[in-house]
C-alpha positions as CSV (number, residue, x, y, z in Angstrom):
1,M,-6.5,51.2,8.2
2,V,-6.8,48.3,10.8
3,C,-7.2,45.9,7.9
4,A,-4.6,47.3,5.7
5,A,-2.1,46.5,8.6
6,A,-3.5,43.1,9.2
7,L,-3.0,42.1,5.6
8,A,0.5,43.6,5.4
9,L,1.2,41.4,8.5
10,T,-0.3,38.4,6.8
11,A,1.6,38.9,3.6
12,G,4.9,39.1,5.4
13,S,4.4,36.1,7.6
14,A,3.5,34.3,4.4
15,Q,6.8,35.3,2.6
16,A,9.0,34.6,5.6
17,Q,7.5,31.1,5.6
18,D,8.4,30.9,1.9
19,E,12.1,32.4,2.5
20,G,12.8,29.5,5.1
21,A,15.0,26.7,4.2
22,F,13.0,23.9,5.3
23,V,9.1,23.0,4.1
24,T,6.9,20.9,6.7
25,F,4.5,18.1,5.5
26,Q,2.3,15.3,6.4
27,A,2.6,11.8,5.6
28,L,0.6,8.7,6.6
29,K,1.8,6.7,9.5
30,P,2.8,3.1,8.4
31,E,0.1,1.6,10.6
32,V,-2.4,3.5,8.8
33,A,-1.1,2.7,5.3
34,L,-1.3,-1.0,6.1
35,E,-4.5,-0.7,7.6
36,A,-5.5,0.9,4.3
37,A,-4.0,-1.9,2.2
38,V,-5.7,-4.6,4.1
39,A,-9.1,-3.0,3.8
40,A,-8.8,-2.6,0.0
41,M,-7.4,-6.3,-0.3
42,E,-10.4,-7.8,2.1
43,Y,-12.9,-5.7,-0.1
44,C,-11.4,-7.1,-3.3
45,R,-11.5,-10.7,-1.7
46,G,-15.1,-10.1,-0.7
47,E,-15.8,-9.2,-4.4
48,G,-14.0,-12.5,-5.7
49,Y,-10.4,-11.0,-6.5
50,Q,-7.0,-12.0,-5.4
51,V,-4.9,-9.1,-5.7
52,G,-2.0,-6.8,-4.3
53,V,-2.3,-3.6,-2.6
54,A,0.7,-1.0,-2.1
55,V,0.4,2.1,-0.3
56,V,3.5,4.4,-0.7
57,D,4.1,8.0,0.7
58,R,3.9,11.2,-0.9
59,F,7.1,10.8,-2.2
60,G,6.4,7.6,-3.9
61,T,8.5,5.4,-1.1
62,M,6.6,2.1,-0.3
63,Q,5.3,2.0,3.2
64,A,2.9,-1.1,3.0
65,F,2.2,-3.9,0.7
66,V,0.0,-7.0,1.1
67,R,-0.8,-9.7,-1.8
68,D,-3.6,-12.1,-1.0
69,R,-2.6,-15.7,-1.4
70,F,-3.8,-16.8,-5.1
71,A,-2.6,-13.4,-6.4
72,G,-0.4,-13.1,-9.4
73,A,3.5,-12.7,-8.9
74,H,2.9,-9.3,-11.2
75,V,0.9,-7.6,-8.4
76,E,3.7,-6.4,-6.3
77,E,5.3,-4.2,-9.3
78,T,2.1,-3.0,-10.9
79,A,0.7,-2.2,-7.6
80,R,3.6,-0.4,-6.6
81,R,3.9,1.6,-9.8
82,K,-0.1,2.4,-10.0
83,A,0.4,3.9,-6.3
84,W,3.8,5.8,-7.2
85,T,2.1,7.3,-10.6
86,S,-0.9,8.5,-8.6
87,V,1.2,10.7,-6.4
88,S,3.8,11.7,-9.0
89,F,1.0,13.0,-11.1
90,R,-1.3,13.7,-8.5
91,T,-4.0,12.3,-10.2
92,D,-6.0,8.6,-10.2
93,T,-4.4,6.3,-12.8
94,L,-7.9,5.8,-14.4
95,A,-8.3,9.1,-15.6
96,L,-4.2,9.3,-16.5
97,G,-5.0,6.4,-18.6
98,E,-7.6,8.6,-20.7
99,L,-5.4,11.6,-20.3
100,T,-2.4,9.6,-21.9
101,A,-4.2,7.6,-24.8
102,P,-2.3,7.5,-28.1
103,G,-2.7,10.5,-30.1
104,T,-3.2,12.6,-27.1
105,I,-1.0,15.3,-25.9
106,F,0.2,13.6,-23.3
107,S,0.8,10.2,-24.6
108,G,4.6,10.4,-24.3
109,I,4.1,10.1,-20.7
110,R,3.5,6.3,-21.5
111,D,7.0,5.9,-22.7
112,L,8.8,6.9,-19.4
113,S,9.8,3.7,-17.3
114,E,7.8,4.1,-14.2
115,P,4.5,5.5,-15.0
116,L,1.9,3.0,-15.1
117,A,-1.5,4.5,-16.6
118,L,-3.9,2.0,-15.7
119,G,-6.5,2.1,-13.3
120,G,-6.0,1.3,-9.8
121,G,-3.7,3.9,-8.5
122,V,-5.4,6.7,-6.5
123,P,-3.9,9.5,-4.4
124,I,-4.5,9.9,-0.7
125,E,-5.4,13.4,0.4
126,A,-6.1,15.1,3.6
127,A,-7.3,18.5,3.8
128,G,-6.4,19.1,0.2
129,S,-2.8,17.9,1.0
130,L,-1.4,15.0,-0.7
131,V,-0.1,12.5,2.1
132,A,0.2,9.0,0.1
133,G,-1.4,7.0,-2.8
134,I,-2.7,3.2,-3.2
135,G,-2.5,0.7,-5.6
136,V,-4.2,-2.1,-6.6
137,S,-3.6,-5.0,-9.0
138,G,-5.2,-8.2,-9.7
139,A,-9.1,-7.7,-10.3
140,P,-10.0,-8.3,-13.6
141,G,-10.2,-4.9,-14.9
142,P,-8.6,-1.3,-14.0
143,D,-12.0,0.0,-13.1
144,L,-12.3,-2.8,-10.3
145,D,-8.6,-2.2,-9.1
146,D,-9.8,1.6,-8.8
147,A,-12.9,0.6,-6.9
148,C,-10.8,-1.5,-4.2
149,A,-8.3,1.0,-4.4
150,R,-11.1,3.7,-3.0
151,E,-12.4,1.2,-0.4
152,G,-9.1,1.0,0.9
153,I,-8.9,4.9,1.6
154,A,-12.8,4.9,2.8
155,A,-11.6,2.6,5.5
156,I,-9.2,5.2,6.8
157,E,-11.5,8.7,6.2
158,E,-11.8,9.2,9.6
159,Q,-8.4,9.2,10.7
160,L,-7.9,11.7,7.5
161,M,-10.2,14.0,9.0
162,G,-8.1,14.6,11.7
163,F,-5.4,16.5,9.7
């Protein structure tokens, strides 16, 4: 009887939350976004790559961007689009590249103007919630861009655990 009452109360409060006019969410502070971007860039530099790194919030809006001194001019756009794509599709862009390969059911995604299904974009999650995305461009392969992005996330991992 007590269990049934507790379940009814819990279900009622969940419905009340769903019926409200507002939602709450978590997003990285710009300082933490910048920390992740710099860490990814420095990791790439240590590997011998000149890259640009973008961090976007959970909605795809740029929070931080860094570009190493010899990185190509294209890295700003490609890093931002990779980060944007990772939050928009809630998956890393290396995996999305495979999912959207020509001849697959999702190949039409490549015809959209903004998504970039090329490795180097990784969503940043905390406690199962999407909080940001990071994109790296300029390493000599999308798998290397992906590795650099993941190093950027690793650099802020402890801060993500407090969520």
